[in-house]
N, C-alpha and C positions, 0 to 999 in steps of 0.2 A: 547624477551628474551627466552632462553631455560629453560624449567621447568622440574625438576626431580619429576615426579608424582608417588605416591605410592597409593596402594589400600586404599580407604576411604578418600583421600584428595579431597578438593573442591577448585576451583579457579573461581573467578568472574571477568568478563571484562565489563567495562563501555564504550559503543560506543557513549557517549555524548548526544544523543537524540534518540528518536524513529525513526527508519529508516529501510530500506531494506538492507540486507547484505547476502552474500553467505558465511556461515561459513566453516572453514576448518582447518586442522592441518597437520603438518609435524612431523613424528616420527623417533626417532633413539634409538638404544640400548634397544630394547624391551626384557624383561625378564618375564618368566611365561606366563600367559594368561590374560593380562589386557584388560579392555574394557573402552572406553571413552564415557561418556554420556553427551549430550549437551541439556541444558534447556534454554528456551527463555522467558524473562519477560519484562513487561513495568516498573515495580518497583522492586527493589532489596529486596528480603525477607531474612529471617534468614536461610532458607534452600531452595534448588532447587525445583522449582515447574514447572510442565508442563504448557505451555500456554493454558488457557482454554477459550472457546467461550461461551459468555453469562453465565458465571459462571457454566458451565456444565462440571463436571470432566471427562466425557466421550469424550470430544472434545479437548483433549490435543495435544501438539506437543513436542516430544522429539526425538532427533537423537541419535543413538547408533552405535559406531564403534568398532569392535573387531580388535585390533592391531595385525598384524602378526609379526612373529619374524624377526628382522632386520629393515632396513629402509623402510618406507612407507609414503603415504600421502593420505588424504581424503578431499573431498570438496563436499558440498551439491549441488545437481543438481539444485534445485529450491531455490531461495532466501527466507529468513525468515524475518518477521517483528518483531523487538524487540529493546530495548535499552540495557538491560543487558543480557549477555550470561554467563551461569555458566557451567563450565566443571567439571565433577565428575569422578574420577578414580575409576572404579569398577572392578569386576572380581578378579583375583589374580595376584600378581607380581607387576612390575613397568615398566614405560616407560619414556623416555625423549622426550618431545614434545615442539613444538613451534606453537603458534596460527598463522593461515594464513586465514584471512577473507578479502573478497573483498566487499566493500560497493557498493550499486547500487543506484546511484543518478541521477535524471533527471537534465540535464544541464541548470538550470535557469541562467539568467543573474544576474548582481549584484543587480538589483532591485531599487526601489524608495527609496530615502533617507528620513528617518522619524526621527524627533527630537521633543521631548516634555519635558517641565519642570515638567510634572506630571509623577512621577515614575510608576504609575499604567498604564497609557496609553503607555508609552515606553515599559514596560514589555509585555503588551497585544499585541503590534505590533510584538515583537520578537517571542512570543509564536505562534501567528497566522502564521507568516512566516515559522516557524519550522513545524507547523501542515500541511501546504500546501506541504512542501517538503516531509514529510513522506507519504502523500496521493498520490504522483505522482509516478505511476508505468509505465505501458504502456498506462494507462488511469488515470483519477482521481478517486480513490476509497475512500470509507469513512474511511478505516482503513487498513494499510498495513499488520497488524498482523492477521486480521481476514477475512473480506469480501473483498478479492482482486478482485473486479469486478466493472463494471461500472453501478451504479444505476443512474437513470435519474436525480433525484433532487441533489444528492451529486455531480455528475459530473458537473452539470451546476453551482451550487453555488461555488464550489471550483475553477472552471475554471475562473469565473468572479473575484473572489478574487485574483487569481494568476495574472490576467491582471493588477490589480491595485497595486499589491505588487511587481511583477517582470517584468511587461510589456510582459508577455508570451501570445502568441496567437496560436502557432502551436498545442499545446495539446488541447486547447479550441476548435479549429476547428475540430480536430480529434474526440473528444467526441461528438460534435454536429452531425457529419456525422454518427457515429456509432449509436447514439440514433435514427436517422432517419430510420436506418435499422430495428429498433424494431417496426416500424409501419407496420402492416400487410396489405395485399391487401384490406381487408374490412374496414380499418381504425382503427381497434382495435390495442392497443399498449401495449407492455410489459414494466414493470418497470425497467428491466435490458437489456443490449444489449452487443453484438449481441447474440441472442438465437434463436434456432429453435422453441422452445415452452416454455411457462412459465405459471404457475398458478397465478403469481403476476402481478397485474395491479394497477397502481396509477395514475388515470386520472388527478388529480389536479397537481401532480408533472410533468406529461407530458405536461400540459399546460405551466408550467414554462420553459420547453424545447423550446416551440414556442417563448416565451418571450426572452429566452437566445439567440436564433438565431437572433432576432431583435437587442438585445444589442450588439452582436458581430459585426453585420454590422455597426451599428452607431459608435462604438468605433474604428473599424479598417478600415472601408470603403471597405471591401472585399465583393463585391456583388456576387462573384462566389459561396459563401457558400449558399446564399439564392436560387440561381438557382439550386444548387445541391439537396437541401432538399425540394424544393417547392412542388413537387408531394406528398411527405410524409406528409407535413403539411396540404395540402388540403384534403388528405384522412382522416387524423385524425380529422380535424375540421368538415368535412362532417359527420363523424360518431357521433361526439358529438351533432351536430345540430338535429339529429333524436331523441335525448333524452331531448331536451329543451321544456319547456312549456312557454306559454305567458299569 
């Protein structure tokens, strides 16, 4: 729907669940010097708030678009992670606009059918499936709105859950290969991948990467993955063995 927005007016849009989306608008009949502000939230509040990271007000996310006179359009280059998007008309004047947002969704299959007479279990399944969807970008991240990167433990846990929920294996394999690239020539391993360097190392989580490679092979029968990451696994285990005591 076209919206006749005036300075000071606020409009909230519900995208149904937390997800990745590339926000945008189409504008017509701009008068004065209006500015559209876009706020992104997990939960709808009484007033627009910038997305904050770890409750740090300095790590917010707000887009601002100054509407030129006449017809125009704007779309964010990078997708944002949110459920609610609030558009505030700032500046001076008015503009007629229509929301144009494109959702970014990984093409999961229909998934495994789950039915339970227990309402709690049924809801838990639905929430888990929605959480997996929101965590699927080009890898499995722990949160599409904040840390849009591949952490070793988050990637492995979410990938295994996605297999049992949707039967998805391609993204699982991709994450395991990328995490293998985080193993350095001396066997040291970063907690995130792929990176040239990182201060963060989580050796217990990286051990779960080894286990996840085994689970992938057992559940899919794809032995090629183990062949591809074998050298990285051996380097990592050799490094760990130097720190073992008997």
